[in-house]
All heavy atoms as an XYZ file, in Angstrom:
746
protein
N      26.350     86.823    -43.310
C      26.509     85.746    -42.354
C      27.710     84.899    -42.773
O      27.570     83.945    -43.504
C      25.235     84.905    -42.325
C      25.283     83.794    -41.345
S      23.929     82.611    -41.434
C      22.538     83.520    -41.953
N      28.899     85.254    -42.348
C      30.101     84.501    -42.694
C      30.547     83.581    -41.578
O      31.575     82.959    -41.662
C      31.242     85.474    -43.024
C      31.002     86.148    -44.338
O      30.475     85.543    -45.243
N      31.357     87.410    -44.432
N      29.795     83.478    -40.554
C      30.130     82.725    -39.369
C      29.674     81.274    -39.534
O      28.524     81.004    -39.840
C      29.422     83.443    -38.225
C      29.494     82.764    -36.910
O      29.459     81.552    -36.820
N      29.573     83.570    -35.878
N      30.598     80.334    -39.314
C      30.286     78.906    -39.482
C      29.158     78.464    -38.564
O      28.292     77.693    -38.962
C      31.523     78.059    -39.175
C      32.497     78.008    -40.295
C      33.558     78.845    -40.493
C      32.511     77.088    -41.384
N      34.231     78.501    -41.637
C      33.603     77.409    -42.204
C      31.705     76.019    -41.739
C      33.912     76.715    -43.351
C      32.014     75.318    -42.891
C      33.107     75.673    -43.681
N      29.152     78.942    -37.324
C      28.140     78.503    -36.358
C      26.753     78.952    -36.783
O      25.805     78.155    -36.796
C      28.485     79.020    -34.944
C      29.780     78.363    -34.451
C      27.336     78.756    -33.970
C      30.344     78.951    -33.190
N      26.611     80.215    -37.170
C      25.287     80.687    -37.580
C      24.863     80.056    -38.907
O      23.682     79.780    -39.112
C      25.243     82.214    -37.657
O      26.206     82.707    -38.546
N      25.803     79.774    -39.785
C      25.468     79.117    -41.049
C      25.023     77.679    -40.814
O      24.040     77.218    -41.403
C      26.666     79.161    -41.992
N      25.714     76.963    -39.933
C      25.294     75.599    -39.591
C      23.915     75.611    -38.938
O      23.091     74.734    -39.197
C      26.304     74.938    -38.652
C      27.350     74.130    -39.400
O      27.129     73.805    -40.580
O      28.391     73.827    -38.795
N      23.673     76.597    -38.088
C      22.357     76.716    -37.452
C      21.278     76.934    -38.512
O      20.194     76.350    -38.429
C      22.362     77.862    -36.442
N      21.577     77.752    -39.499
C      20.627     78.012    -40.586
C      20.309     76.725    -41.354
O      19.155     76.448    -41.684
C      21.202     79.068    -41.529
C      20.207     79.699    -42.452
C      19.255     80.645    -41.767
O      19.638     81.307    -40.788
O      18.097     80.720    -42.216
N      21.326     75.919    -41.613
C      21.111     74.634    -42.301
C      20.238     73.720    -41.440
O      19.296     73.092    -41.936
C      22.461     73.969    -42.646
C      23.132     74.746    -43.786
C      22.263     72.508    -43.045
C      24.552     74.332    -44.091
N      20.531     73.659    -40.156
C      19.727     72.821    -39.268
C      18.286     73.316    -39.168
O      17.354     72.505    -39.120
C      20.372     72.724    -37.886
C      21.629     71.883    -37.906
O      21.743     70.949    -38.698
N      22.585     72.209    -37.055
N      18.083     74.622    -39.153
C      16.718     75.165    -39.147
C      15.992     74.806    -40.444
O      14.786     74.536    -40.436
C      16.742     76.683    -38.937
C      17.122     77.132    -37.533
C      17.348     78.642    -37.497
C      16.061     76.720    -36.522
N      16.733     74.778    -41.539
C      16.141     74.353    -42.805
C      15.714     72.897    -42.754
O      14.644     72.527    -43.241
N      16.546     72.067    -42.141
C      16.200     70.645    -42.004
C      14.977     70.463    -41.109
O      14.120     69.615    -41.375
C      17.397     69.867    -41.457
C      18.531     69.745    -42.461
C      19.727     69.015    -41.864
C      20.848     68.909    -42.869
N      22.030     68.223    -42.302
N      14.882     71.263    -40.047
C      13.713     71.205    -39.167
C      12.464     71.643    -39.923
O      11.408     71.015    -39.798
C      13.938     72.073    -37.909
C      14.999     71.422    -37.011
C      12.629     72.282    -37.147
C      15.498     72.310    -35.894
N      12.592     72.702    -40.710
C      11.441     73.156    -41.508
C      10.971     72.045    -42.434
O       9.768     71.819    -42.586
C      11.817     74.405    -42.302
N      11.906     71.331    -43.038
C      11.523     70.232    -43.927
C      10.801     69.128    -43.150
O       9.799     68.594    -43.606
C      12.743     69.667    -44.642
C      12.410     68.471    -45.484
C      11.638     68.613    -46.618
C      12.838     67.219    -45.121
C      11.303     67.509    -47.395
C      12.513     66.110    -45.879
C      11.745     66.254    -47.024
N      11.315     68.783    -41.972
C      10.673     67.751    -41.157
C       9.256     68.157    -40.769
O       8.389     67.305    -40.584
C      11.499     67.458    -39.904
C      12.830     66.750    -40.147
C      13.631     66.670    -38.852
C      12.609     65.371    -40.736
N       9.028     69.463    -40.676
C       7.685     69.972    -40.377
C       6.840     70.119    -41.636
O       5.790     70.728    -41.611
C       7.793     71.309    -39.664
C       8.358     71.196    -38.283
C       8.374     72.513    -37.577
N       8.767     72.331    -36.197
C       9.098     73.314    -35.404
N       9.086     74.564    -35.832
N       9.446     73.070    -34.156
N       7.347     69.582    -42.731
C       6.645     69.601    -44.023
C       6.554     70.999    -44.626
O       5.671     71.296    -45.414
C       5.244     69.001    -43.911
C       5.185     67.629    -43.295
C       5.795     66.601    -44.193
C       5.586     65.209    -43.588
N       6.670     64.326    -43.818
N       7.494     71.876    -44.252
C       7.549     73.232    -44.808
C       8.674     73.287    -45.839
O       9.769     73.768    -45.566
C       7.779     74.244    -43.685
C       7.878     75.682    -44.177
O       7.579     75.939    -45.364
O       8.257     76.549    -43.366
N       8.387     72.759    -47.027
C       9.395     72.688    -48.084
C       9.880     74.080    -48.482
O      11.076     74.309    -48.624
C       8.840     71.950    -49.303
C       9.774     71.826    -50.491
C      10.998     71.004    -50.143
C       9.054     71.229    -51.674
N       8.953     75.025    -48.631
C       9.351     76.380    -49.040
C      10.242     77.041    -47.993
O      11.218     77.705    -48.336
C       8.118     77.238    -49.313
C       7.365     76.778    -50.543
O       7.953     76.214    -51.457
N       6.068     76.996    -50.553
N       9.911     76.848    -46.721
C      10.730     77.420    -45.651
C      12.121     76.811    -45.619
O      13.118     77.513    -45.426
N      12.183     75.499    -45.815
C      13.480     74.815    -45.823
C      14.335     75.319    -46.980
O      15.502     75.671    -46.795
C      13.278     73.301    -45.924
N      13.748     75.354    -48.158
C      14.510     75.782    -49.338
C      14.944     77.246    -49.214
O      16.041     77.601    -49.647
C      13.690     75.564    -50.606
C      13.428     74.091    -50.898
S      14.918     73.085    -51.054
C      15.501     73.637    -52.638
N      14.105     78.082    -48.607
C      14.479     79.494    -48.429
C      15.715     79.623    -47.542
O      16.610     80.422    -47.822
C      13.312     80.276    -47.836
N      15.779     78.823    -46.493
C      16.955     78.871    -45.603
C      18.211     78.392    -46.326
O      19.277     78.979    -46.198
C      16.715     78.042    -44.351
C      15.697     78.698    -43.435
C      15.696     78.068    -42.078
N      14.739     78.707    -41.207
C      14.998     79.786    -40.474
N      16.166     80.369    -40.518
N      14.060     80.285    -39.689
N      18.089     77.329    -47.117
C      19.252     76.828    -47.844
C      19.694     77.823    -48.909
O      20.882     78.096    -49.062
C      18.951     75.473    -48.484
C      18.586     74.398    -47.504
C      17.588     73.493    -47.797
C      19.228     74.292    -46.283
C      17.245     72.488    -46.901
C      18.900     73.294    -45.366
C      17.901     72.393    -45.683
N      18.740     78.373    -49.645
C      19.085     79.311    -50.717
C      19.739     80.563    -50.164
O      20.608     81.142    -50.815
C      17.844     79.668    -51.534
C      17.413     78.541    -52.435
C      16.196     78.915    -53.245
C      15.787     77.744    -54.125
N      14.614     78.045    -54.926
N      19.342     80.980    -48.972
C      19.972     82.148    -48.351
C      21.472     81.902    -48.200
O      22.286     82.792    -48.385
C      19.354     82.418    -46.985
C      19.919     83.636    -46.294
C      19.508     83.771    -44.842
C      18.060     83.630    -44.553
N      17.750     83.872    -43.123
N      21.829     80.662    -47.909
C      23.239     80.329    -47.708
C      23.992     80.154    -49.012
O      25.113     80.610    -49.146
C      23.352     79.045    -46.871
C      22.881     79.176    -45.437
C      22.819     77.809    -44.782
C      23.778     80.103    -44.653
N      23.411     79.469    -49.990
C      24.214     79.244    -51.180
C      24.096     80.330    -52.218
O      24.794     80.317    -53.209
C      24.041     77.846    -51.778
C      22.698     77.447    -52.312
C      22.220     77.937    -53.507
C      21.946     76.510    -51.637
C      21.020     77.520    -54.014
C      20.728     76.086    -52.131
C      20.261     76.593    -53.320
N      23.276     81.333    -51.975
C      23.234     82.489    -52.868
C      24.149     83.609    -52.389
O      24.392     84.563    -53.104
C      21.808     83.023    -53.009
C      20.952     82.129    -53.862
O      21.456     81.360    -54.664
N      19.655     82.220    -53.687
N      24.649     83.509    -51.167
C      25.504     84.542    -50.601
C      26.930     84.356    -51.108
O      27.600     83.397    -50.761
C      25.451     84.450    -49.076
C      26.251     85.523    -48.379
O      26.975     86.272    -49.069
O      26.169     85.617    -47.159
N      27.391     85.264    -51.935
C      28.720     85.142    -52.548
C      29.864     85.272    -51.550
O      30.979     84.894    -51.842
C      28.892     86.175    -53.668
C      28.013     85.900    -54.870
C      28.244     84.523    -55.472
O      29.399     84.090    -55.597
O      27.244     83.865    -55.814
N      29.585     85.812    -50.367
C      30.655     85.950    -49.378
C      30.788     84.709    -48.508
O      31.661     84.630    -47.664
C      30.404     87.168    -48.468
O      29.191     86.948    -47.735
C      30.312     88.440    -49.266
N      29.939     83.764    -48.717
C      29.914     82.546    -47.902
C      31.187     81.719    -48.087
O      31.755     81.674    -49.164
C      28.702     81.717    -48.322
C      28.584     80.412    -47.662
C      27.678     80.343    -46.468
N      26.696     81.374    -46.435
C      26.633     82.298    -45.473
N      27.487     82.291    -44.489
N      25.717     83.197    -45.472
N      31.591     81.066    -47.065
C      32.707     80.140    -47.177
C      32.298     78.986    -48.086
O      31.170     78.506    -48.009
C      33.086     79.610    -45.797
C      33.621     80.659    -44.820
C      33.682     80.088    -43.410
C      34.999     81.132    -45.256
N      33.187     78.525    -48.967
C      32.821     77.480    -49.929
C      32.242     76.220    -49.303
O      31.309     75.631    -49.827
C      34.140     77.178    -50.648
C      34.956     78.405    -50.488
C      34.563     78.979    -49.157
N      32.757     75.792    -48.173
C      32.258     74.580    -47.525
C      30.817     74.716    -47.075
O      30.019     73.785    -47.192
N      30.461     75.899    -46.577
C      29.079     76.139    -46.128
C      28.150     76.188    -47.331
O      27.058     75.618    -47.309
C      28.993     77.453    -45.315
C      29.682     77.286    -43.976
C      27.551     77.897    -45.144
C      29.037     76.293    -43.033
N      28.571     76.863    -48.383
C      27.724     76.938    -49.588
C      27.482     75.537    -50.140
O      26.366     75.184    -50.504
C      28.374     77.832    -50.635
C      28.329     79.296    -50.204
C      28.983     80.229    -51.181
N      28.346     80.157    -52.474
C      29.005     80.315    -53.618
N      30.302     80.530    -53.614
N      28.371     80.266    -54.760
N      28.516     74.706    -50.171
C      28.361     73.337    -50.676
C      27.435     72.537    -49.777
O      26.581     71.783    -50.256
C      29.733     72.664    -50.764
N      27.559     72.697    -48.469
C      26.706     71.981    -47.522
C      25.239     72.381    -47.715
O      24.350     71.532    -47.663
C      27.175     72.301    -46.098
C      26.595     71.429    -45.028
C      27.273     71.741    -43.690
C      26.714     70.891    -42.583
N      27.370     71.176    -41.295
N      24.983     73.652    -47.962
C      23.615     74.130    -48.185
C      23.050     73.578    -49.492
O      21.888     73.173    -49.553
C      23.585     75.655    -48.189
N      23.870     73.556    -50.540
C      23.425     73.011    -51.825
C      23.061     71.536    -51.668
O      22.023     71.089    -52.168
C      24.520     73.194    -52.908
C      24.219     72.376    -54.140
C      24.677     74.668    -53.269
N      23.891     70.790    -50.963
C      23.617     69.358    -50.797
C      22.407     69.113    -49.901
O      21.631     68.194    -50.142
C      24.858     68.637    -50.293
C      25.888     68.496    -51.405
S      27.292     67.481    -50.981
C      28.232     68.612    -49.995
N      22.207     69.953    -48.886
C      21.024     69.812    -48.031
C      19.763     70.074    -48.850
O      18.767     69.352    -48.723
C      21.107     70.768    -46.842
N      19.807     71.089    -49.707
C      18.659     71.388    -50.565
C      18.395     70.235    -51.531
O      17.241     69.859    -51.767
C      18.906     72.688    -51.339
N      19.453     69.652    -52.065
C      19.291     68.516    -52.981
C      18.664     67.329    -52.261
O      17.826     66.623    -52.828
C      20.637     68.129    -53.589
N      19.039     67.121    -51.013
C      18.452     66.020    -50.233
C      16.968     66.255    -49.984
O      16.167     65.328    -50.025
C      19.187     65.831    -48.911
C      20.459     65.045    -49.021
C      20.249     63.589    -49.437
O      19.138     63.031    -49.306
O      21.227     62.995    -49.913
N      16.595     67.506    -49.729
C      15.170     67.831    -49.548
C      14.412     67.521    -50.832
O      13.354     66.876    -50.804
C      14.980     69.310    -49.135
C      13.525     69.740    -49.259
C      15.475     69.523    -47.719
N      14.951     67.959    -51.958
C      14.303     67.693    -53.243
C      14.242     66.191    -53.514
O      13.244     65.692    -54.051
C      15.041     68.414    -54.370
C      14.934     69.941    -54.339
C      15.914     70.553    -55.321
C      13.513     70.388    -54.622
N      15.268     65.483    -53.130
C      15.304     64.024    -53.317
C      14.190     63.358    -52.503
O      13.501     62.462    -52.985
C      16.659     63.506    -52.885
C      16.839     62.020    -53.034
C      18.178     61.632    -52.470
N      18.535     60.271    -52.780
C      19.605     59.677    -52.303
N      20.437     60.330    -51.519
N      19.868     58.432    -52.608
N      14.015     63.779    -51.259
C      12.968     63.224    -50.412
C      11.574     63.507    -50.973
O      10.654     62.730    -50.780
C      13.068     63.788    -48.987
C      14.308     63.373    -48.251
C      14.368     61.893    -47.998
O      13.376     61.270    -47.662
N      15.541     61.312    -48.181
N      11.465     64.610    -51.676
C      10.196     64.991    -52.301
C      10.013     64.322    -53.663
O       9.070     64.625    -54.377
C      10.124     66.516    -52.462
C       9.992     67.259    -51.157
C       8.641     67.048    -50.521
O       7.619     67.279    -51.188
O       8.613     66.645    -49.340
N      10.954     63.450    -54.031
C      10.923     62.737    -55.321
C      11.050     63.688    -56.510
O      10.586     63.402    -57.598
C       9.657     61.878    -55.466
C       9.465     60.875    -54.362
C      10.542     59.828    -54.383
C      10.252     58.775    -53.321
N      11.427     58.218    -52.736
N      11.714     64.808    -56.301
C      11.985     65.758    -57.377
C      13.445     65.551    -57.797
O      14.291     66.408    -57.617
C      11.697     67.172    -56.887
C      10.210     67.361    -56.578
C       9.891     68.546    -55.732
N      10.299     69.805    -56.321
C      10.150     70.973    -55.707
N       9.599     71.035    -54.518
N      10.553     72.084    -56.288
N      13.696     64.370    -58.361
C      15.060     63.917    -58.611
C      15.798     64.760    -59.641
O      16.981     65.048    -59.483
C      15.049     62.451    -59.024
C      14.420     61.489    -58.014
C      14.391     60.069    -58.564
C      15.161     61.531    -56.692
N      15.117     65.157    -60.707
C      15.784     65.954    -61.741
C      16.178     67.323    -61.194
O      17.264     67.823    -61.492
C      14.900     66.087    -62.983
C      14.764     64.790    -63.749
C      13.625     64.016    -63.627
C      15.794     64.341    -64.555
C      13.509     62.811    -64.306
C      15.690     63.136    -65.245
C      14.546     62.366    -65.125
N      15.316     67.927    -60.376
C      15.641     69.213    -59.759
C      16.809     69.058    -58.787
O      17.681     69.931    -58.713
C      14.441     69.774    -59.000
C      13.332     70.298    -59.877
C      12.161     70.752    -59.038
O      12.291     71.807    -58.376
O      11.129     70.053    -59.060
N      16.804     67.961    -58.028
C      17.891     67.712    -57.078
C      19.219     67.591    -57.818
O      20.223     68.190    -57.427
C      17.608     66.444    -56.273
N      19.206     66.823    -58.914
C      20.434     66.642    -59.695
C      20.896     67.984    -60.271
O      22.075     68.321    -60.200
C      20.209     65.622    -60.819
C      21.484     65.281    -61.546
C      22.333     64.301    -61.064
C      21.844     65.961    -62.709
C      23.512     63.992    -61.710
C      23.023     65.661    -63.358
C      23.856     64.686    -62.865
O      25.024     64.397    -63.505
N      19.959     68.752    -60.807
C      20.305     70.047    -61.398
C      20.873     71.004    -60.346
O      21.796     71.774    -60.642
C      19.084     70.659    -62.073
N      20.348     70.948    -59.132
C      20.857     71.852    -58.096
C      22.308     71.539    -57.747
O      23.065     72.431    -57.376
C      19.983     71.792    -56.844
O      20.154     70.577    -56.162
N      22.697     70.295    -57.899
C      24.083     69.911    -57.600
C      25.059     70.422    -58.654
O      26.264     70.463    -58.402
C      24.187     68.395    -57.465
C      23.477     67.811    -56.252
C      23.462     66.296    -56.328
C      24.132     68.277    -54.963
N      24.555     70.803    -59.813
C      25.421     71.361    -60.861
C      26.130     72.621    -60.367
O      27.233     72.919    -60.802
C      24.599     71.689    -62.103
C      23.873     70.504    -62.692
C      24.703     69.774    -63.718
O      25.295     70.445    -64.553
O      24.732     68.532    -63.657
N      25.498     73.357    -59.441
C      26.104     74.598    -58.950
C      27.355     74.339    -58.111
O      28.137     75.257    -57.889
C      25.094     75.418    -58.152
O      24.755     74.744    -56.957
N      27.548     73.104    -57.662
C      28.775     72.800    -56.910
C      30.010     73.044    -57.770
O      31.051     73.440    -57.254
C      28.770     71.348    -56.433
C      27.822     70.992    -55.292
C      27.892     69.500    -55.003
C      28.147     71.784    -54.042
N      29.881     72.806    -59.068
C      31.026     72.988    -59.969
C      31.472     74.447    -60.055
O      32.611     74.723    -60.403
C      30.683     72.479    -61.368
C      30.440     70.978    -61.384
O      30.964     70.275    -60.497
O      29.710     70.514    -62.276
N      30.566     75.376    -59.726
C      30.907     76.799    -59.852
C      31.476     77.392    -58.560
O      31.849     78.558    -58.536
C      29.673     77.595    -60.286
O      28.713     77.590    -59.244
N      31.555     76.606    -57.493
C      32.064     77.127    -56.225
C      33.593     77.081    -56.250
O      34.189     76.022    -56.408
C      31.525     76.318    -55.019
C      30.003     76.440    -54.948
C      32.163     76.791    -53.722
C      29.363     75.600    -53.853
N      34.190     78.249    -56.138
C      35.652     78.331    -56.100
C      36.170     77.700    -54.818
O      35.570     77.831    -53.764
C      36.112     79.790    -56.153
C      35.814     80.447    -57.480
O      35.749     79.714    -58.486
O      35.625     81.671    -57.510
N      37.281     77.029    -54.905
C      37.956     76.418    -53.755
C      37.031     75.467    -52.996
O      36.973     75.471    -51.776
C      38.482     77.499    -52.813
C      39.467     78.425    -53.467
C      39.846     79.587    -52.574
O      39.294     79.776    -51.504
N      40.784     80.380    -53.024
N      36.287     74.672    -53.741
C      35.387     73.691    -53.142
C      36.218     72.675    -52.360
O      37.152     72.091    -52.913
C      34.587     72.979    -54.236
C      33.568     71.940    -53.796
C      32.432     72.616    -53.029
C      33.022     71.201    -54.987
N      35.911     72.481    -51.069
C      36.666     71.485    -50.298
C      36.545     70.097    -50.939
O      35.485     69.742    -51.464
C      35.978     71.505    -48.931
C      35.300     72.839    -48.862
C      34.901     73.159    -50.269
N      37.614     69.341    -50.895
C      37.633     68.017    -51.532
C      36.532     67.117    -50.987
O      35.884     66.390    -51.740
C      38.996     67.365    -51.331
N      36.281     67.187    -49.680
C      35.238     66.334    -49.096
C      33.858     66.691    -49.656
O      33.027     65.812    -49.882
C      35.234     66.455    -47.573
O      34.988     67.797    -47.188
N      33.621     67.968    -49.916
C      32.348     68.390    -50.492
C      32.232     67.949    -51.943
O      31.161     67.551    -52.396
C      32.198     69.914    -50.409
O      32.141     70.325    -49.068
N      33.333     68.002    -52.660
C      33.326     67.569    -54.054
C      33.007     66.077    -54.148
O      32.206     65.646    -54.982
C      34.666     67.868    -54.715
N      33.605     65.284    -53.270
C      33.363     63.842    -53.261
C      31.918     63.557    -52.851
O      31.225     62.754    -53.483
C      34.358     63.115    -52.318
C      33.966     61.669    -52.107
C      35.765     63.214    -52.877
N      31.442     64.222    -51.807
C      30.062     64.005    -51.346
C      29.074     64.406    -52.436
O      28.067     63.718    -52.652
C      29.803     64.806    -50.072
N      29.341     65.503    -53.135
C      28.469     65.933    -54.227
C      28.454     64.937    -55.372
O      27.393     64.637    -55.930
N      29.611     64.413    -55.716
C      29.693     63.416    -56.793
C      28.950     62.139    -56.402
O      28.251     61.535    -57.219
C      31.153     63.109    -57.113
N      29.070     61.735    -55.158
C      28.381     60.543    -54.677
C      26.863     60.746    -54.729
O      26.129     59.876    -55.188
C      28.836     60.214    -53.255
C      28.243     58.946    -52.720
C      28.717     57.717    -53.149
C      27.218     58.982    -51.787
C      28.174     56.538    -52.662
C      26.667     57.806    -51.302
C      27.150     56.587    -51.737
N      26.402     61.910    -54.270
C      24.963     62.199    -54.285
C      24.444     62.248    -55.726
O      23.364     61.730    -56.022
C      24.682     63.512    -53.556
C      23.224     63.931    -53.396
C      22.379     62.812    -52.785
C      23.135     65.190    -52.554
N      25.228     62.828    -56.633
C      24.831     62.844    -58.039
C      24.668     61.431    -58.587
O      23.716     61.134    -59.289
C      25.869     63.580    -58.895
C      25.768     65.045    -58.862
C      26.734     65.622    -59.852
N      27.089     66.957    -59.477
C      27.974     67.698    -60.086
N      28.638     67.234    -61.107
N      28.242     68.916    -59.670
N      25.623     60.564    -58.261
C      25.539     59.190    -58.779
C      24.327     58.462    -58.185
O      23.654     57.711    -58.904
C      26.824     58.422    -58.491
O      27.033     58.255    -57.113
N      24.022     58.696    -56.920
C      22.820     58.090    -56.334
C      21.564     58.584    -57.033
O      20.652     57.795    -57.288
C      22.735     58.430    -54.841
C      23.701     57.680    -53.966
C      23.530     58.010    -52.509
O      23.195     59.176    -52.163
O      23.713     57.107    -51.677
N      21.522     59.863    -57.329
C      20.349     60.426    -58.013
C      20.198     59.850    -59.416
O      19.081     59.553    -59.856
C      20.444     61.954    -58.066
C      20.199     62.655    -56.741
C      20.609     64.117    -56.833
C      18.747     62.535    -56.311
N      21.311     59.681    -60.108
C      21.250     59.082    -61.452
C      20.680     57.678    -61.397
O      19.878     57.279    -62.245
C      22.639     59.073    -62.094
C      23.110     60.398    -62.656
C      24.565     60.282    -63.112
C      22.227     60.851    -63.802
N      21.086     56.917    -60.396
C      20.566     55.558    -60.245
C      19.068     55.589    -59.964
O      18.316     54.796    -60.525
C      21.330     54.812    -59.120
C      22.769     54.553    -59.552
C      20.623     53.527    -58.722
C      23.683     54.097    -58.431
N      18.632     56.518    -59.118
C      17.211     56.610    -58.773
C      16.355     57.102    -59.942
O      15.170     56.774    -60.011
C      17.019     57.517    -57.573
C      17.545     56.915    -56.297
C      17.408     57.845    -55.097
O      16.435     58.615    -55.048
O      18.283     57.783    -54.213
N      16.960     57.894    -60.827
C      16.189     58.414    -61.972
C      15.938     57.289    -62.950
O      15.032     57.210    -63.645
C      16.927     59.553    -62.651
C      16.882     60.840    -61.858
S      17.471     62.242    -62.827
C      19.112     62.436    -62.246
């Protein structure tokens, strides 16, 4: 799935699953995106951050912070994603 539209749809379906209190379903959709090595870097970063937000809402702050560590391993990470990831990390540190 290298298509931006289908990847964005997958992220949105993950967010809907979370709103329906289906944490496992939400995380499965996000992991499908950020585990795919052929994925565009921006989509992989967006999926990682969406998963971190789900974990944050569940008060699993240490797991959320740890999941953001994978942003550092994404080649050609868009600058906006790097900044958003750093901001989310700092918010998580404050909450911890």
